[in-house]
VEXGU-404176 format. One record per residue (C-alpha): residue in three letters; y, z, x. Coordinates in steps of 0.25 Angstrom, whole numbers, padded with zeros to 4 digits, always signed. Layout:
BEGIN
ALAYZX ...
END
This chain:
BEGIN
MET+0141+0039+0107 LEU+0136+0025+0104 THR+0145+0015+0097 PRO+0140+0007+0085 GLU+0139-0005+0094 GLN+0131+0002+0105 ALA+0122+0008+0094 VAL+0119-0006+0088 LEU+0116-0011+0103 GLY+0107+0000+0105 ALA+0099-0003+0092 VAL+0098-0018+0096 LEU+0093-0014+0110 GLY+0084-0004+0104 CYS+0077-0014+0095 VAL+0076-0024+0107 ALA+0070-0013+0116 GLY+0061-0008+0105 ALA+0055-0022+0102 PRO+0046-0022+0115 LEU+0042-0008+0113 THR+0035-0012+0101 LEU+0027-0022+0109 LEU+0020-0010+0116 CYS+0011-0008+0105 PRO+0010-0022+0098 ARG-0004-0019+0091 ARG-0001-0005+0087 LYS+0008-0009+0075 THR+0011+0005+0071 ALA+0016+0010+0085 ALA+0024-0003+0086 GLY+0030-0001+0072 VAL+0034+0014+0076 ILE+0041+0009+0088 ALA+0049-0002+0080 LEU+0052+0008+0069 ALA+0058+0018+0080 VAL+0066+0007+0086 THR+0071+0002+0073 ALA+0075+0016+0068 ALA+0082+0019+0081 SER+0090+0006+0080 ALA+0093+0008+0066 ALA+0099+0022+0069 LEU+0108+0016+0079 VAL+0113+0005+0070 VAL+0115+0014+0058 TRP+0123+0023+0067 ALA+0131+0012+0071 ALA+0133+0007+0057 ILE+0137+0021+0052 ARG+0146+0023+0063 VAL+0154+0010+0060 LEU+0154+0013+0045 THR+0159+0027+0046 LEU+0169+0026+0059 GLY+0171+0011+0060 PRO+0168+0001+0070 VAL+0170+0003+0085 ALA+0172-0010+0093 PRO+0164-0021+0097 ALA+0155-0017+0109 GLN+0152-0027+0120 PHE+0139-0025+0128 LEU+0137-0038+0136 THR+0146-0050+0139 LEU+0145-0064+0146 PRO+0159-0069+0144 LYS+0156-0083+0149 LEU+0146-0085+0138 GLY+0154-0078+0128 PHE+0143-0069+0127 ALA+0144-0054+0123 LEU+0136-0044+0116 ARG+0146-0037+0107 LEU+0142-0028+0096 TYR+0151-0023+0085 VAL+0147-0014+0073 ASP+0157-0015+0062 GLY+0155-0012+0047 LEU+0149-0025+0044 THR+0139-0024+0055 ALA+0136-0010+0051 ILE+0131-0014+0037 PHE+0121-0024+0043 LEU+0116-0014+0054 LEU+0114-0004+0043 LEU+0106-0014+0035 ALA+0097-0018+0047 ALA+0094-0003+0050 ILE+0091+0000+0036 ILE+0081-0011+0034 ALA+0075-0011+0048 LEU+0070+0003+0048 PRO+0062+0002+0035 ALA+0057-0012+0040 ALA+0052-0006+0053 LEU+0045+0006+0046 TYR+0039-0003+0036 SER+0033-0012+0047 ILE+0025-0001+0054 ALA+0014+0000+0042 TYR+0017-0014+0037 LEU+0013-0021+0050 ARG-0001-0015+0049 HIS-0005-0025+0039 TYR-0003-0037+0049 GLU-0017-0035+0056 HIS-0016-0047+0065 GLN-0001-0045+0069 ASN+0003-0036+0080 ALA+0016-0027+0081 GLY+0021-0034+0093 ARG+0025-0046+0085 TYR+0033-0038+0075 TYR+0040-0026+0080 PRO+0047-0032+0092 PHE+0053-0043+0083 PHE+0056-0033+0072 LEU+0065-0025+0082 LEU+0071-0037+0088 PHE+0075-0042+0074 LEU+0081-0029+0071 ALA+0089-0029+0084 ALA+0094-0043+0081 MET+0100-0039+0068 TYR+0107-0027+0073 GLY+0113-0036+0084 LEU+0117-0048+0075 VAL+0125-0040+0066 SER+0132-0032+0077 THR+0136-0043+0088 THR+0150-0049+0088 ASP+0145-0061+0096 MET+0144-0074+0088 MET+0136-0081+0098 TRP+0128-0075+0109 PHE+0123-0062+0103 PHE+0123-0067+0089 PHE+0113-0078+0095 VAL+0105-0067+0102 PHE+0104-0058+0090 TRP+0101-0069+0080 GLN+0090-0074+0089 LEU+0085-0060+0091 MET+0084-0059+0076 THR+0079-0073+0073 LEU+0067-0073+0083 PRO+0061-0060+0080 GLY+0063-0063+0065 TYR+0055-0076+0068 ALA+0044-0068+0074 LEU+0043-0058+0063 ILE+0043-0068+0052 ARG+0031-0075+0059 TYR+0024-0062+0061 GLU+0012-0067+0054 ARG+0012-0080+0062 GLU-0002-0084+0058 LYS+0004-0088+0045 PRO+0010-0102+0045 GLU+0020-0098+0034 ASN+0026-0087+0042 ARG+0027-0096+0054 ARG+0035-0106+0046 ALA+0044-0095+0040 ALA+0047-0090+0054 ASN+0050-0104+0059 LYS+0060-0106+0047 TYR+0066-0093+0050 LEU+0068-0096+0065 LEU+0074-0110+0062 MET+0084-0105+0051 MET+0089-0094+0060 GLN+0091-0103+0072 ILE+0099-0112+0063 ALA+0107-0101+0058 CYS+0110-0095+0072 ALA+0114-0109+0077 ALA+0124-0111+0065 THR+0130-0097+0067 MET+0131-0099+0082 ILE+0138-0113+0081 GLY+0148-0107+0071 ALA+0151-0096+0081 GLU+0152-0106+0092 LEU+0162-0115+0084 LEU+0171-0103+0082 ALA+0170-0097+0095 VAL+0172-0110+0103 THR+0183-0115+0094 GLY+0190-0102+0094 ALA+0190-0101+0109 VAL+0196-0115+0111 ALA+0207-0112+0100 ALA+0211-0099+0108 GLY+0210-0106+0121 SER+0200-0095+0126 PRO+0191-0099+0138 GLU+0181-0088+0134 LEU+0172-0091+0122 LYS+0169-0078+0114 TYR+0160-0077+0102 ASP+0163-0063+0098 PHE+0168-0061+0083 ASP+0182-0056+0088 THR+0185-0068+0096 VAL+0180-0078+0086 SER+0187-0070+0075 HIS+0200-0071+0083 HIS+0199-0086+0084 LEU+0196-0088+0069 PRO+0210-0089+0063 THR+0213-0100+0073 LEU+0200-0107+0070 LEU+0201-0106+0055 ARG+0215-0112+0056 THR+0213-0123+0066 GLN+0198-0126+0065 PRO+0195-0124+0050 VAL+0183-0134+0050 LEU+0177-0129+0062 THR+0178-0114+0057 ALA+0172-0119+0044 VAL+0160-0125+0051 ALA+0158-0112+0059 PHE+0158-0104+0047 GLY+0149-0114+0040 LEU+0139-0112+0051 PHE+0140-0097+0050 LEU+0137-0098+0035 LEU+0125-0107+0038 GLY+0119-0098+0049 PHE+0121-0085+0042 GLY+0117-0091+0029 ILE+0104-0095+0035 LYS+0102-0081+0041 MET+0104-0074+0027 GLY+0096-0084+0019 MET+0108-0091+0011 TRP+0105-0103+0003 PRO+0099-0113+0006 PHE+0095-0108+0020 GLY+0087-0095+0015 GLN+0077-0103+0008 ILE+0073-0110+0020 TRP+0068-0098+0028 LEU+0070-0085+0021 PRO+0059-0086+0010 ASP+0048-0089+0021 ALA+0053-0079+0032 HIS+0054-0067+0024 PRO+0039-0067+0018 ALA+0033-0071+0031 ALA+0039-0059+0039 PRO+0032-0045+0038 SER+0039-0038+0027 PRO+0047-0028+0035 VAL+0053-0040+0042 SER+0056-0047+0029 ALA+0064-0034+0025 LEU+0072-0036+0038 LEU+0074-0051+0037 SER+0079-0050+0022 GLY+0085-0036+0023 VAL+0093-0038+0036 MET+0091-0051+0044 ILE+0097-0060+0033 LYS+0108-0051+0032 THR+0113-0054+0046 GLY+0117-0067+0040 VAL+0125-0060+0030 TYR+0132-0052+0041 GLY+0135-0065+0049 LEU+0141-0071+0037 LEU+0150-0059+0034 ARG+0154-0057+0049 TYR+0157-0072+0051 PHE+0164-0076+0038 LEU+0172-0063+0036 TRP+0172-0053+0048 LEU+0174-0064+0058 VAL+0186-0071+0051 PRO+0199-0063+0054 ALA+0209-0060+0042 PRO+0220-0069+0048 ALA+0211-0081+0047 LEU+0209-0079+0032 PRO+0220-0089+0027 ASP+0212-0100+0035 TYR+0198-0095+0032 PRO+0192-0101+0020 LEU+0185-0088+0016 ALA+0184-0090+0001 LEU+0178-0104+0003 TRP+0167-0098+0013 GLY+0166-0086+0003 GLY+0164-0095-0009 ALA+0153-0103-0001 ILE+0146-0090+0003 ALA+0146-0085-0012 ILE+0141-0098-0017 LEU+0130-0099-0007 GLY+0127-0084-0010 THR+0125-0087-0024 ILE+0116-0099-0022 THR+0108-0091-0012 LEU+0106-0079-0022 LEU+0102-0088-0033 THR+0093-0097-0026 GLY+0086-0087-0018 THR+0083-0078-0030 VAL+0079-0089-0039 GLN+0069-0094-0028 ALA+0064-0080-0027 LEU+0060-0079-0042 ARG+0049-0089-0040 GLN+0043-0082-0027 GLU+0029-0075-0029 GLN+0028-0070-0014 THR+0035-0056-0013 LYS+0042-0059+0001 ARG+0046-0073-0003 LEU+0052-0068-0016 LEU+0060-0058-0008 ALA+0064-0068+0002 PHE+0071-0077-0008 HIS+0077-0064-0014 SER+0083-0062+0000 ILE+0090-0076-0001 GLY+0095-0072-0015 GLN+0101-0058-0011 ILE+0108-0065+0001 GLY+0115-0073-0009 TYR+0121-0060-0015 ILE+0126-0056-0002 LEU+0132-0070+0001 LEU+0139-0070-0013 GLY+0145-0056-0010 ILE+0150-0061+0004 GLY+0156-0074-0003 THR+0163-0066-0014 GLY+0170-0058-0003 MET+0174-0070+0005 VAL+0179-0077-0008 LEU+0187-0065-0013 LEU+0193-0060+0001 PRO+0204-0071+0002 SER+0209-0069-0013 THR+0223-0063-0015 ARG+0218-0057-0028 PRO+0220-0041-0026 ALA+0205-0038-0031 ALA+0199-0049-0022 SER+0199-0042-0009 THR+0191-0030-0015 LEU+0181-0040-0022 ALA+0179-0047-0009 ALA+0176-0034-0002 LEU+0167-0030-0014 GLY+0159-0044-0012 ILE+0157-0041+0003 THR+0153-0027+0000 ALA+0143-0031-0010 ALA+0137-0041-0001 LEU+0136-0031+0010 PHE+0130-0021+0000 HIS+0120-0032-0004 VAL+0116-0034+0011 LEU+0112-0019+0011 ASN+0106-0019-0002 HIS+0098-0032+0000 GLY+0093-0027+0014 ALA+0088-0014+0007 PHE+0081-0020-0005 LYS+0076-0033+0001 ALA+0070-0025+0013 LEU+0063-0016+0003 LEU+0058-0028-0005 PHE+0052-0034+0007 LEU+0045-0021+0011 ASN+0040-0020-0004 ALA+0034-0034-0002 GLY+0028-0030+0011 SER+0021-0018+0005 ILE+0016-0027-0006 LEU+0011-0036+0005 ALA+0005-0025+0013 ALA-0002-0019+0001 THR-0008-0032-0006 GLY-0007-0042+0005 THR+0001-0052-0003 GLN+0015-0057-0005 ASP+0011-0064-0018 LEU+0016-0058-0031 ASN+0006-0065-0039 ARG-0005-0056-0032 THR+0002-0043-0033 GLY+0004-0034-0046 GLY+0003-0020-0050 LEU+0006-0015-0036 LEU+0015-0004-0042 LYS+0004+0006-0044 TYR-0002+0003-0030 MET+0012+0003-0023 PRO+0021+0012-0031 ILE+0031+0015-0019 THR+0032+0000-0015 GLY+0033-0003-0030 ILE+0045+0007-0033 THR+0053+0002-0020 ALA+0050-0012-0024 ILE+0056-0010-0038 VAL+0068-0004-0031 ALA+0070-0016-0022 ALA+0068-0026-0034 PHE+0079-0019-0042 SER+0088-0019-0030 ILE+0087-0033-0027 ALA+0088-0037-0042 GLY+0101-0029-0043 VAL+0096-0019-0053 PRO+0107-0008-0055 LEU+0105+0005-0047 PHE+0099-0003-0036 ASN+0106-0008-0024 GLY+0106-0022-0027 PHE+0114-0020-0039 ALA+0125-0013-0033 SER+0128-0024-0022 LYS+0125-0036-0032 TRP+0134-0030-0043 SER+0146-0028-0032 LEU+0144-0042-0028 TYR+0145-0047-0043 ALA+0157-0038-0045 ALA+0164-0045-0033 ALA+0161-0059-0037 VAL+0164-0058-0051 GLN+0177-0051-0049 GLY+0181-0061-0039 THR+0180-0073-0048 PRO+0195-0074-0050 ASP+0195-0078-0035 ALA+0183-0087-0035 TRP+0177-0091-0049 PHE+0163-0094-0043 LEU+0160-0080-0039 ALA+0158-0076-0054 LEU+0147-0087-0054 CYS+0141-0083-0041 ALA+0140-0068-0047 LEU+0134-0073-0060 LEU+0123-0081-0052 ALA+0121-0069-0043 LEU+0119-0060-0056 PHE+0109-0070-0062 THR+0102-0070-0048 SER+0100-0055-0049 ALA+0093-0057-0062 VAL+0084-0067-0055 THR+0082-0057-0044 LEU+0077-0046-0054 ALA+0068-0057-0061 SER+0062-0060-0047 PHE+0059-0045-0044 ILE+0053-0042-0057 LYS+0043-0053-0053 PHE+0042-0047-0039 TYR+0040-0033-0044 GLY+0032-0036-0056 ALA+0022-0045-0049 ALA+0020-0035-0038 PHE+0021-0021-0044 LEU+0019-0022-0059 GLY+0009-0028-0068 ARG-0006-0028-0066 THR-0012-0027-0052 SER-0017-0041-0047 ALA-0031-0044-0042 TRP-0024-0045-0028 VAL-0018-0031-0029 ASP-0031-0025-0034 GLN-0039-0031-0022 ALA-0028-0025-0013 SER-0029-0011-0019 ALA-0044-0012-0018 ARG-0043-0015-0003 GLN-0033-0003-0001 PRO-0032+0007-0012 ARG-0018+0011-0008 LEU-0009-0001-0009 GLU+0004+0006-0007 VAL+0010+0004+0007 PRO+0010+0016+0016 GLY+0022+0026+0017 SER+0028+0019+0029 LEU+0030+0006+0021 GLN+0034+0014+0008 ALA+0045+0022+0016 PRO+0054+0009+0019 GLN+0053+0004+0005 ILE+0057+0018-0001 GLY+0069+0019+0009 LEU+0074+0005+0005 ALA+0072+0008-0010 LEU+0080+0020-0009 LEU+0091+0013-0002 CYS+0091+0002-0013 VAL+0092+0013-0024 GLY+0102+0021-0016 LEU+0112+0009-0014 GLY+0110+0005-0029 VAL+0113+0019-0034 ALA+0124+0022-0024 PRO+0130+0009-0020 GLY+0143+0016-0016 ILE+0137+0021-0004 ALA+0135+0006+0001 PHE+0149+0002-0003 HIS+0155+0014+0005 LEU+0147+0009+0017 LEU+0151-0005+0015 ARG+0165-0001+0013 HIS+0165+0006+0027 ALA+0158-0007+0033 LEU+0169-0016+0028 GLU+0180-0006+0033 ALA+0173-0006+0047 SER+0172-0021+0048 ARG+0187-0025+0050 GLN+0185-0038+0057 GLY+0190-0052+0051 LEU+0190-0053+0036 GLY+0182-0040+0035 THR+0195-0033+0036 LEU+0199-0038+0022 PHE+0186-0032+0016 ALA+0189-0019+0023 ASP+0203-0019+0018 ALA+0200-0023+0003 VAL+0201-0012-0008 PRO+0187-0005-0007 VAL+0177-0005-0018 GLN+0176+0009-0023 ALA+0162+0015-0022 GLN+0156+0029-0025 SER+0142+0032-0020 LEU+0136+0034-0034 GLY+0148+0031-0043 GLY+0148+0016-0041 ILE+0155+0005-0034 GLN+0169+0002-0040 SER+0178-0010-0037 ALA+0192-0009-0035 VAL+0193-0021-0044 ALA+0186-0019-0056 GLY+0179-0005-0059 ALA+0165-0001-0056 VAL+0156-0011-0049 PHE+0144-0002-0050 ALA+0142+0012-0055 PRO+0127+0016-0052 ILE+0128+0030-0059 LEU+0134+0024-0072 LEU+0124+0013-0072 ALA+0112+0022-0069 GLY+0116+0031-0081 LEU+0118+0019-0090 LEU+0104+0014-0086 LEU+0098+0027-0089 LEU+0104+0028-0103 LEU+0099+0014-0106 LEU+0085+0019-0102 LEU+0086+0031-0110 ALA+0091+0023-0122 ALA+0079+0013-0121 HIS+0069+0025-0120 ALA+0075+0032-0132 VAL+0074+0019-0140 SER+0060+0017-0136 ARG+0057+0031-0140 LEU+0064+0030-0154 GLY+0056+0017-0157 SER+0043+0026-0156 ALA+0035+0014-0153 PRO+0020+0017-0151 ARG+0015+0015-0137 ARG+0000+0012-0133 THR-0007+0009-0121 THR-0017-0003-0121 VAL-0025-0013-0112 PRO-0016-0025-0111 TRP-0022-0038-0117 LEU-0026-0047-0106 CYS-0027-0061-0113 GLY-0042-0059-0116 TYR-0046-0055-0102 ALA-0055-0043-0101 THR-0049-0039-0088 PRO-0036-0041-0081 HIS-0035-0054-0074 GLU-0026-0060-0064 ASP-0023-0071-0074 ASN-0016-0062-0084 ARG-0008-0054-0073 TYR+0007-0057-0072 THR+0010-0062-0058 ALA+0022-0066-0051 HIS+0020-0081-0053 GLY+0021-0078-0068 PHE+0036-0073-0067 TYR+0047-0082-0072 GLY+0039-0095-0073 ALA+0050-0102-0081 LEU+0061-0098-0071 LYS+0053-0102-0059 ARG+0050-0116-0064 LEU+0065-0118-0064 ILE+0066-0114-0049 PRO+0064-0125-0039 GLY+0052-0124-0030 ARG+0039-0117-0031 SER+0035-0102-0029 GLN+0026-0099-0017 PRO+0012-0100-0022 PRO+0003-0088-0020 ARG-0004-0087-0007 PRO-0019-0089-0007 SER-0021-0081+0005 PRO-0017-0066+0008 ASP-0003-0064+0012 HIS-0005-0052+0022 PRO-0014-0050+0034 HIS-0021-0038+0028 ALA-0024-0044+0014 SER-0038-0049+0010 PRO-0040-0061+0001 
END
């Protein structure tokens, strides 16, 4: 029977072997897509099995498959609870992205499948490997590059566009800087640890470095601080943390094909979150805690997270291109995850009895938001891809009234919009509310956490405003002349079933995790209990947050954190009360033609466009919105 580590290795090798298979039919996009989908499904099945095996029965042991002792080189894989969560995320997002790609790539008339599917599979293999390897140097570098270089190729898939080439170059440069920073940090810890221990053999595996850390933190505090600072820099660039995300992420996500954008935002940037958790918490052993400035690092991460969520979301408010708007929201949502991680790190060293539970709640909320953001952001990028495929534009000023033409896409898009904005009964609310609860109740230990939570709550309102613009400009209102022309060229604008199915599946996941968040909390509790390395042991031993699948999430500190059934009942009563008041008023209703300011027929000048939303607010935000593109945004669009 396979071990979890063997299953992950099989998934990685399967994707690597599947990549050249897709080259057998580079010009037959559908055939290449079916091969890629089959390989993705098989690899996803392997990693899902590995993750479930670890979450139910616990981890086995690190497995070593290749070693070169003189170089400190070893292919060692280990699947614990933390790795299992990120493996599940990659599988859950990769499968709908692969299915979506089959029909979506038909719109790229001048591009062949040979420049897409091999890189797609290599990109996926690298993500599986990066979150499973225990080597901080050699295989970390191999998997990082295996993710960076195919990502570069996918971002510049439409290489004839200069803006895509520039976006890919920025991505490549920033990823190499991030890789160098993390590897230098690992080298500092490994070499200094080996010297301190008097060992002639240099090892980069997590266990060896972790074993040396207590001595290094006590005798070399400045050097270890530099190493951890480099880790924060490297993983911060990867995940899009302020100020680095603004440099590369808003250009890379719109340039890539939409299924790739879903993988970039839904999974790839989360490998930076994984690295931050693994290196700052699970790498440091509990005996080193007295010499480890955990609360200081946690405070820095919480504050950086708050700045990230605020700046990313506010910048998104002034965007008028669908995928660029979503890219800035990826930065903003990463800020929430960082705030949860920082809250957990700040509260963990506290001696207050409730602090350990709140610390575990903060980390759990961050991991929950990792899953939630993967689901709703992947869905939003697929929604944007459907709009682009149907209309040939990313410009929200050119769209409008699409709901009557694209009802399935419109319904799934409103689910995703409610989810990212944190509307109750959708998954984004459950994780954000848990995060607020941990931060606010942790204020006695760190006063600034309440301020961070308040800014995060305000940012959720800004997110809702941004998606009112996104959804209103794209799907509601009167149809634009651009949409009318698109519907004249192709009477059925709604995308085919193979593009609808991934959107429907992700939308159901968003609703399911919002209505029954206890399922996710049970899963994450098992993940923490199956991750007993370093300071992760303290989270596993904390008094657990009580959760019921439908009854809500309860904190051992202060009552109910989230009760979806109660909330749903309250919302239903309010809706019934509003309906009753409306009926009691007996106001007459009539249907009439709207006044068009003197125009005899509808005109573009009296249609409310994305540019008209929040003009007063956008004038307060530094910078300028992206101007509407004068030329078609998509290969199959006509002027």
